[in-house]
Structures are given as C-alpha cells and as structure tokens.
C-alpha positions as protocol buffer text, in pm:
chain_id: "A"
residue {
  index: 1
  type: MET
  ca { x: -3697 y: 1811 z: 4421 }
}
residue {
  index: 2
  type: SER
  ca { x: -3408 y: 1672 z: 4625 }
}
residue {
  index: 3
  type: LEU
  ca { x: -3045 y: 1722 z: 4526 }
}
residue {
  index: 4
  type: PRO
  ca { x: -2991 y: 1360 z: 4406 }
}
residue {
  index: 5
  type: MET
  ca { x: -3306 y: 1381 z: 4194 }
}
residue {
  index: 6
  type: ARG
  ca { x: -3198 y: 1715 z: 4044 }
}
residue {
  index: 7
  type: LEU
  ca { x: -2858 y: 1566 z: 3962 }
}
residue {
  index: 8
  type: ILE
  ca { x: -3019 y: 1268 z: 3789 }
}
residue {
  index: 9
  type: ALA
  ca { x: -3254 y: 1499 z: 3597 }
}
residue {
  index: 10
  type: PHE
  ca { x: -2958 y: 1716 z: 3493 }
}
residue {
  index: 11
  type: CYS
  ca { x: -2763 y: 1414 z: 3368 }
}
residue {
  index: 12
  type: ILE
  ca { x: -3061 y: 1286 z: 3172 }
}
residue {
  index: 13
  type: GLY
  ca { x: -3108 y: 1633 z: 3025 }
}
residue {
  index: 14
  type: MET
  ca { x: -2743 y: 1649 z: 2920 }
}
residue {
  index: 15
  type: LEU
  ca { x: -2776 y: 1316 z: 2738 }
}
residue {
  index: 16
  type: VAL
  ca { x: -3043 y: 1471 z: 2516 }
}
residue {
  index: 17
  type: PHE
  ca { x: -2816 y: 1763 z: 2418 }
}
residue {
  index: 18
  type: VAL
  ca { x: -2486 y: 1575 z: 2378 }
}
residue {
  index: 19
  type: SER
  ca { x: -2446 y: 1410 z: 2040 }
}
residue {
  index: 20
  type: PRO
  ca { x: -2364 y: 1041 z: 2051 }
}
residue {
  index: 21
  type: VAL
  ca { x: -2008 y: 935 z: 1976 }
}
residue {
  index: 22
  type: VAL
  ca { x: -1989 y: 792 z: 1629 }
}
residue {
  index: 23
  type: ALA
  ca { x: -1792 y: 471 z: 1610 }
}
residue {
  index: 24
  type: ILE
  ca { x: -1533 y: 486 z: 1333 }
}
residue {
  index: 25
  type: ASP
  ca { x: -1485 y: 164 z: 1142 }
}
residue {
  index: 26
  type: VAL
  ca { x: -1185 y: 20 z: 957 }
}
residue {
  index: 27
  type: ASP
  ca { x: -1293 y: 156 z: 619 }
}
residue {
  index: 28
  type: THR
  ca { x: -1317 y: 508 z: 759 }
}
residue {
  index: 29
  type: TYR
  ca { x: -963 y: 489 z: 897 }
}
residue {
  index: 30
  type: LEU
  ca { x: -841 y: 352 z: 565 }
}
residue {
  index: 31
  type: MET
  ca { x: -1006 y: 639 z: 376 }
}
residue {
  index: 32
  type: LEU
  ca { x: -861 y: 893 z: 621 }
}
residue {
  index: 33
  type: GLY
  ca { x: -518 y: 735 z: 580 }
}
residue {
  index: 34
  type: VAL
  ca { x: -539 y: 742 z: 200 }
}
residue {
  index: 35
  type: ASP
  ca { x: -647 y: 1107 z: 207 }
}
residue {
  index: 36
  type: LYS
  ca { x: -355 y: 1199 z: 432 }
}
residue {
  index: 37
  type: SER
  ca { x: -110 y: 997 z: 222 }
}
residue {
  index: 38
  type: GLU
  ca { x: -228 y: 1166 z: -97 }
}
residue {
  index: 39
  type: ALA
  ca { x: -182 y: 1503 z: 75 }
}
residue {
  index: 40
  type: GLY
  ca { x: 178 y: 1411 z: 162 }
}
residue {
  index: 41
  type: ASP
  ca { x: 107 y: 1362 z: 534 }
}
residue {
  index: 42
  type: TYR
  ca { x: 264 y: 1016 z: 556 }
}
residue {
  index: 43
  type: ARG
  ca { x: 304 y: 1027 z: 932 }
}
residue {
  index: 44
  type: GLY
  ca { x: -66 y: 1111 z: 970 }
}
residue {
  index: 45
  type: ALA
  ca { x: -152 y: 836 z: 723 }
}
residue {
  index: 46
  type: LEU
  ca { x: 47 y: 585 z: 928 }
}
residue {
  index: 47
  type: ILE
  ca { x: -151 y: 682 z: 1238 }
}
residue {
  index: 48
  type: GLU
  ca { x: -482 y: 620 z: 1058 }
}
residue {
  index: 49
  type: PHE
  ca { x: -364 y: 289 z: 912 }
}
residue {
  index: 50
  type: ASN
  ca { x: -242 y: 181 z: 1257 }
}
residue {
  index: 51
  type: LYS
  ca { x: -591 y: 250 z: 1394 }
}
residue {
  index: 52
  type: ALA
  ca { x: -744 y: 35 z: 1119 }
}
residue {
  index: 53
  type: ILE
  ca { x: -499 y: -246 z: 1198 }
}
residue {
  index: 54
  type: ASP
  ca { x: -576 y: -217 z: 1571 }
}
residue {
  index: 55
  type: ILE
  ca { x: -943 y: -278 z: 1490 }
}
residue {
  index: 56
  type: ASP
  ca { x: -882 y: -553 z: 1233 }
}
residue {
  index: 57
  type: PRO
  ca { x: -533 y: -705 z: 1246 }
}
residue {
  index: 58
  type: ASN
  ca { x: -628 y: -943 z: 963 }
}
residue {
  index: 59
  type: ASN
  ca { x: -706 y: -673 z: 708 }
}
residue {
  index: 60
  type: ALA
  ca { x: -469 y: -723 z: 413 }
}
residue {
  index: 61
  type: THR
  ca { x: -563 y: -388 z: 260 }
}
residue {
  index: 62
  type: ALA
  ca { x: -468 y: -200 z: 576 }
}
residue {
  index: 63
  type: PHE
  ca { x: -121 y: -355 z: 570 }
}
residue {
  index: 64
  type: GLN
  ca { x: -87 y: -282 z: 196 }
}
residue {
  index: 65
  type: TYR
  ca { x: -180 y: 84 z: 248 }
}
residue {
  index: 66
  type: ARG
  ca { x: 45 y: 118 z: 551 }
}
residue {
  index: 67
  type: GLY
  ca { x: 328 y: -33 z: 348 }
}
residue {
  index: 68
  type: VAL
  ca { x: 279 y: 229 z: 79 }
}
residue {
  index: 69
  type: ALA
  ca { x: 281 y: 509 z: 338 }
}
residue {
  index: 70
  type: LYS
  ca { x: 598 y: 369 z: 495 }
}
residue {
  index: 71
  type: ALA
  ca { x: 768 y: 349 z: 155 }
}
residue {
  index: 72
  type: ARG
  ca { x: 672 y: 707 z: 73 }
}
residue {
  index: 73
  type: TYR
  ca { x: 807 y: 807 z: 414 }
}
residue {
  index: 74
  type: GLY
  ca { x: 1134 y: 635 z: 323 }
}
residue {
  index: 75
  type: ASP
  ca { x: 1098 y: 331 z: 549 }
}
residue {
  index: 76
  type: PHE
  ca { x: 1148 y: 59 z: 287 }
}
residue {
  index: 77
  type: GLU
  ca { x: 1233 y: -215 z: 539 }
}
residue {
  index: 78
  type: GLY
  ca { x: 913 y: -139 z: 730 }
}
residue {
  index: 79
  type: SER
  ca { x: 713 y: -134 z: 408 }
}
residue {
  index: 80
  type: ILE
  ca { x: 850 y: -477 z: 313 }
}
residue {
  index: 81
  type: LEU
  ca { x: 726 y: -614 z: 644 }
}
residue {
  index: 82
  type: ASP
  ca { x: 379 y: -469 z: 585 }
}
residue {
  index: 83
  type: TYR
  ca { x: 360 y: -594 z: 226 }
}
residue {
  index: 84
  type: SER
  ca { x: 468 y: -938 z: 349 }
}
residue {
  index: 85
  type: LYS
  ca { x: 189 y: -935 z: 610 }
}
residue {
  index: 86
  type: SER
  ca { x: -60 y: -828 z: 342 }
}
residue {
  index: 87
  type: ILE
  ca { x: 56 y: -1117 z: 122 }
}
residue {
  index: 88
  type: MET
  ca { x: 29 y: -1359 z: 413 }
}
residue {
  index: 89
  type: LEU
  ca { x: -332 y: -1247 z: 463 }
}
residue {
  index: 90
  type: ASN
  ca { x: -415 y: -1244 z: 90 }
}
residue {
  index: 91
  type: SER
  ca { x: -173 y: -1436 z: -128 }
}
residue {
  index: 92
  type: ASN
  ca { x: -346 y: -1314 z: -447 }
}
residue {
  index: 93
  type: ASN
  ca { x: -274 y: -946 z: -381 }
}
residue {
  index: 94
  type: VAL
  ca { x: -84 y: -843 z: -695 }
}
residue {
  index: 95
  type: GLU
  ca { x: -36 y: -489 z: -563 }
}
residue {
  index: 96
  type: SER
  ca { x: 142 y: -615 z: -251 }
}
residue {
  index: 97
  type: TYR
  ca { x: 381 y: -833 z: -451 }
}
residue {
  index: 98
  type: SER
  ca { x: 454 y: -548 z: -690 }
}
residue {
  index: 99
  type: SER
  ca { x: 498 y: -291 z: -413 }
}
residue {
  index: 100
  type: ARG
  ca { x: 719 y: -527 z: -214 }
}
residue {
  index: 101
  type: GLY
  ca { x: 929 y: -584 z: -527 }
}
residue {
  index: 102
  type: ILE
  ca { x: 980 y: -210 z: -564 }
}
residue {
  index: 103
  type: ALA
  ca { x: 1074 y: -177 z: -197 }
}
residue {
  index: 104
  type: LYS
  ca { x: 1316 y: -469 z: -221 }
}
residue {
  index: 105
  type: ALA
  ca { x: 1481 y: -309 z: -524 }
}
residue {
  index: 106
  type: ARG
  ca { x: 1513 y: 17 z: -332 }
}
residue {
  index: 107
  type: THR
  ca { x: 1697 y: -168 z: -53 }
}
residue {
  index: 108
  type: GLY
  ca { x: 1929 y: -341 z: -300 }
}
residue {
  index: 109
  type: ASN
  ca { x: 1762 y: -683 z: -292 }
}
residue {
  index: 110
  type: ILE
  ca { x: 1728 y: -710 z: -670 }
}
residue {
  index: 111
  type: ALA
  ca { x: 1692 y: -1090 z: -672 }
}
residue {
  index: 112
  type: GLY
  ca { x: 1407 y: -1067 z: -422 }
}
residue {
  index: 113
  type: ALA
  ca { x: 1245 y: -790 z: -626 }
}
residue {
  index: 114
  type: ILE
  ca { x: 1258 y: -1002 z: -942 }
}
residue {
  index: 115
  type: LEU
  ca { x: 1094 y: -1293 z: -760 }
}
residue {
  index: 116
  type: ASP
  ca { x: 812 y: -1069 z: -637 }
}
residue {
  index: 117
  type: PHE
  ca { x: 756 y: -927 z: -986 }
}
residue {
  index: 118
  type: ASP
  ca { x: 753 y: -1284 z: -1123 }
}
residue {
  index: 119
  type: VAL
  ca { x: 468 y: -1374 z: -886 }
}
residue {
  index: 120
  type: ALA
  ca { x: 280 y: -1052 z: -967 }
}
residue {
  index: 121
  type: ILE
  ca { x: 308 y: -1129 z: -1340 }
}
residue {
  index: 122
  type: GLU
  ca { x: 185 y: -1483 z: -1279 }
}
residue {
  index: 123
  type: LEU
  ca { x: -115 y: -1348 z: -1086 }
}
residue {
  index: 124
  type: ASN
  ca { x: -196 y: -1076 z: -1341 }
}
residue {
  index: 125
  type: PRO
  ca { x: -20 y: -1117 z: -1676 }
}
residue {
  index: 126
  type: ALA
  ca { x: -216 y: -821 z: -1819 }
}
residue {
  index: 127
  type: ASP
  ca { x: -56 y: -564 z: -1584 }
}
residue {
  index: 128
  type: GLY
  ca { x: 189 y: -356 z: -1788 }
}
residue {
  index: 129
  type: GLU
  ca { x: 327 y: -176 z: -1483 }
}
residue {
  index: 130
  type: VAL
  ca { x: 444 y: -504 z: -1331 }
}
residue {
  index: 131
  type: TYR
  ca { x: 629 y: -588 z: -1654 }
}
residue {
  index: 132
  type: PHE
  ca { x: 780 y: -239 z: -1648 }
}
residue {
  index: 133
  type: ASN
  ca { x: 901 y: -286 z: -1290 }
}
residue {
  index: 134
  type: HIS
  ca { x: 1031 y: -634 z: -1371 }
}
residue {
  index: 135
  type: GLY
  ca { x: 1226 y: -476 z: -1656 }
}
residue {
  index: 136
  type: MET
  ca { x: 1371 y: -217 z: -1421 }
}
residue {
  index: 137
  type: ALA
  ca { x: 1489 y: -491 z: -1187 }
}
residue {
  index: 138
  type: MET
  ca { x: 1636 y: -688 z: -1479 }
}
residue {
  index: 139
  type: GLU
  ca { x: 1825 y: -377 z: -1592 }
}
residue {
  index: 140
  type: MET
  ca { x: 1952 y: -327 z: -1237 }
}
residue {
  index: 141
  type: SER
  ca { x: 2079 y: -686 z: -1246 }
}
residue {
  index: 142
  type: HIS
  ca { x: 2259 y: -603 z: -1575 }
}
residue {
  index: 143
  type: ASP
  ca { x: 2031 y: -821 z: -1789 }
}
residue {
  index: 144
  type: VAL
  ca { x: 1940 y: -553 z: -2044 }
}
residue {
  index: 145
  type: GLN
  ca { x: 1819 y: -806 z: -2301 }
}
residue {
  index: 146
  type: ARG
  ca { x: 1556 y: -940 z: -2061 }
}
residue {
  index: 147
  type: ALA
  ca { x: 1473 y: -584 z: -1950 }
}
residue {
  index: 148
  type: CYS
  ca { x: 1401 y: -492 z: -2312 }
}
residue {
  index: 149
  type: LEU
  ca { x: 1166 y: -790 z: -2347 }
}
residue {
  index: 150
  type: ASP
  ca { x: 982 y: -681 z: -2032 }
}
residue {
  index: 151
  type: TRP
  ca { x: 957 y: -318 z: -2145 }
}
residue {
  index: 152
  type: THR
  ca { x: 830 y: -428 z: -2486 }
}
residue {
  index: 153
  type: LYS
  ca { x: 557 y: -631 z: -2316 }
}
residue {
  index: 154
  type: ALA
  ca { x: 484 y: -341 z: -2078 }
}
residue {
  index: 155
  type: ASP
  ca { x: 447 y: -108 z: -2376 }
}
residue {
  index: 156
  type: GLN
  ca { x: 209 y: -352 z: -2547 }
}
residue {
  index: 157
  type: LEU
  ca { x: 2 y: -357 z: -2227 }
}
residue {
  index: 158
  type: GLY
  ca { x: -16 y: 22 z: -2208 }
}
residue {
  index: 159
  type: SER
  ca { x: 266 y: 124 z: -1976 }
}
residue {
  index: 160
  type: VAL
  ca { x: 357 y: 477 z: -2084 }
}
residue {
  index: 161
  type: GLN
  ca { x: 686 y: 467 z: -1893 }
}
residue {
  index: 162
  type: ALA
  ca { x: 815 y: 172 z: -2093 }
}
residue {
  index: 163
  type: ILE
  ca { x: 861 y: 371 z: -2415 }
}
residue {
  index: 164
  type: THR
  ca { x: 1129 y: 593 z: -2260 }
}
residue {
  index: 165
  type: PHE
  ca { x: 1334 y: 293 z: -2148 }
}
residue {
  index: 166
  type: LEU
  ca { x: 1284 y: 109 z: -2476 }
}
residue {
  index: 167
  type: ARG
  ca { x: 1427 y: 412 z: -2661 }
}
residue {
  index: 168
  type: LYS
  ca { x: 1715 y: 453 z: -2420 }
}
residue {
  index: 169
  type: TYR
  ca { x: 1829 y: 91 z: -2377 }
}
residue {
  index: 170
  type: CYS
  ca { x: 1680 y: -120 z: -2654 }
}
residue {
  index: 171
  type: GLN
  ca { x: 1770 y: 38 z: -2989 }
}
C-alpha cells in the first residue's frame, strides 16, 4: 500500500474511533447557565447565557436569565438592559417586568420600578410576589398607605414575605 493510501486509511480509521462532536443547542446553554447561577457562579452563568444568545439572539428567556445573573452579580444597569430586551421580544413576560422593576428600584429609579410592577400586575393579577414588590416600591416612595394595600393583597395571594411588612408598617 502506498503512503497516500495508508494515510487515507489511517484517517478513515481514526474517524471510527473519534466520537462525533455533539452540537449544543440553546436550551442546553440555558440549563448550564441556570445550574451555574444556582451554584453562585454568576460569571460562568453569564458565559453560558451569552452562548445561548449568540445562537438565538431573539430568545427572550435567554435575556431574562442573563438579566438575573447580571443582577446577582451586582450589575443592575446591565440587568435592566437585558430585561428590556426580553420584554421587547416577549411583551407578556411578567417575570421580566417584575425583575426589571426590582433592578430599577435597586438603582434608585423608584418611579420606573412602580411602572414595571404595575404592568406585571396587569399581566398577572394573581401573583402575590409582584404585589409585594410593588408595595416595597411604594414604601420606598414614602406612600406607606398604598404599600399596606399592596402587602395586604400580596398576603391574600400567598406571599409569605408580606406578613412581616404588614406587621411592621401597617398596624
């Protein structure tokens, strides 16, 4: 057998023994990112979410998850941008409005936070956590009466956090 033929035979033989590269899809990167985020590896999570966004730049969930990781990493301005992109891609995403409201409150934009919580409540009036967060923003804006109404509604909807604030501010 000539040298070129032996080289071709060797290459073909190697293909049999080398496992094929498995293509990773968006959902896999999202799952990897969530796992890393839950483990406290926010930088690693951001890398995985970036990979998902590189594959599908119109994936609202990927931007939502990356926004959460950025917020946990302390980058509230960056998280607001990602939540806004998620909302642009899916205007019915209650979680993105709520998360963006929290991030806006953390940056001092209380009026913007209240507006986001208003939209989240409109989209899902049965979400006690959104009422709780709306109440927090109302308290931050010094409207304790409205905060108490929100926390009462949050408590009725099952928010366990609301009870503490009702006892503290609304007696």
